[in-house]
C-alpha positions in Angstrom: -9.6 -60.5 3.9 -12.9 -58.8 4.9 -16.9 -59.6 4.0 -18.7 -62.1 6.1 -16.7 -61.1 8.8 -17.4 -57.4 9.1 -14.4 -55.2 9.4 -12.2 -54.9 6.0 -8.9 -57.0 7.2 -10.2 -58.0 10.3 -10.3 -62.3 10.8 -11.0 -64.5 13.3 -7.5 -65.5 15.5 -9.2 -69.1 15.9 -7.6 -71.0 12.3 -10.1 -71.9 9.9 -10.6 -75.8 8.2 -10.4 -75.5 4.8 -13.9 -76.4 3.2 -15.2 -79.5 2.7 -12.5 -81.3 5.2 -15.3 -82.2 7.5 -18.1 -83.5 5.2 -18.1 -86.8 6.7 -17.1 -86.0 10.6 -19.3 -86.7 12.9 -21.4 -83.8 14.5 -21.9 -83.4 17.7 -24.7 -80.9 19.3 -23.2 -78.2 20.9 -24.5 -77.5 24.7 -24.3 -73.8 24.5 -24.2 -72.2 21.4 -23.7 -68.1 21.2 -20.1 -67.8 21.6 -17.4 -65.2 20.5 -14.9 -65.5 18.7 -11.6 -62.8 18.9 -10.5 -61.2 15.6 -7.8 -60.0 14.5 -8.2 -56.4 15.7 -8.8 -58.0 19.4 -12.8 -57.0 19.3 -14.5 -60.1 20.6 -17.2 -60.8 17.9 -20.7 -62.8 18.4 -21.1 -65.8 16.2 -23.6 -69.2 16.8 -21.9 -72.4 17.5 -23.9 -74.9 14.9 -21.8 -78.1 15.7 -18.5 -79.4 17.0 -16.4 -82.5 15.6 -13.4 -84.5 15.9 -10.6 -83.1 13.6 -7.1 -83.9 13.7 -5.7 -83.9 17.9 -8.7 -81.8 18.5 -11.8 -79.9 18.2 -13.5 -78.3 15.3 -16.4 -75.5 15.8 -18.8 -74.6 12.8 -19.5 -71.4 13.1 -22.4 -69.1 11.7 -21.9 -65.4 11.6 -23.8 -62.7 12.2 -24.0 -62.0 8.6 -25.6 -65.6 8.1 -22.3 -67.1 6.3 -20.9 -70.4 8.2 -17.5 -71.9 8.2 -15.3 -74.4 10.8 -12.3 -73.3 12.9 -10.3 -75.2 15.0 -11.6 -74.3 18.5 -8.6 -72.9 20.5 -10.1 -71.6 24.1 -8.0 -68.4 23.8 -9.9 -67.7 21.0 -12.9 -69.0 21.1 -15.2 -68.6 24.1 -19.0 -69.0 25.5 -20.6 -66.0 25.3 -22.6 -65.0 28.9 -25.5 -62.9 28.1 -26.0 -60.5 31.6 
């Protein structure tokens, strides 16, 4: 897998939610938008959190990547964290 994520063969470790699964979900405004996602090459990459939504037994984050692509990922604090600016 490559493309909108950056390096070929690298992918986010936060589970991706299939397109259309959250079309009718109520979206919640994020308190903080700047975030980082851990990738399979163990590099944290910056992103923007556009919205949160309840999904199954947890939360999903609508992520915008630096290249402009957007997709939903299951929130897991091992793989998605707030980006702390200096």
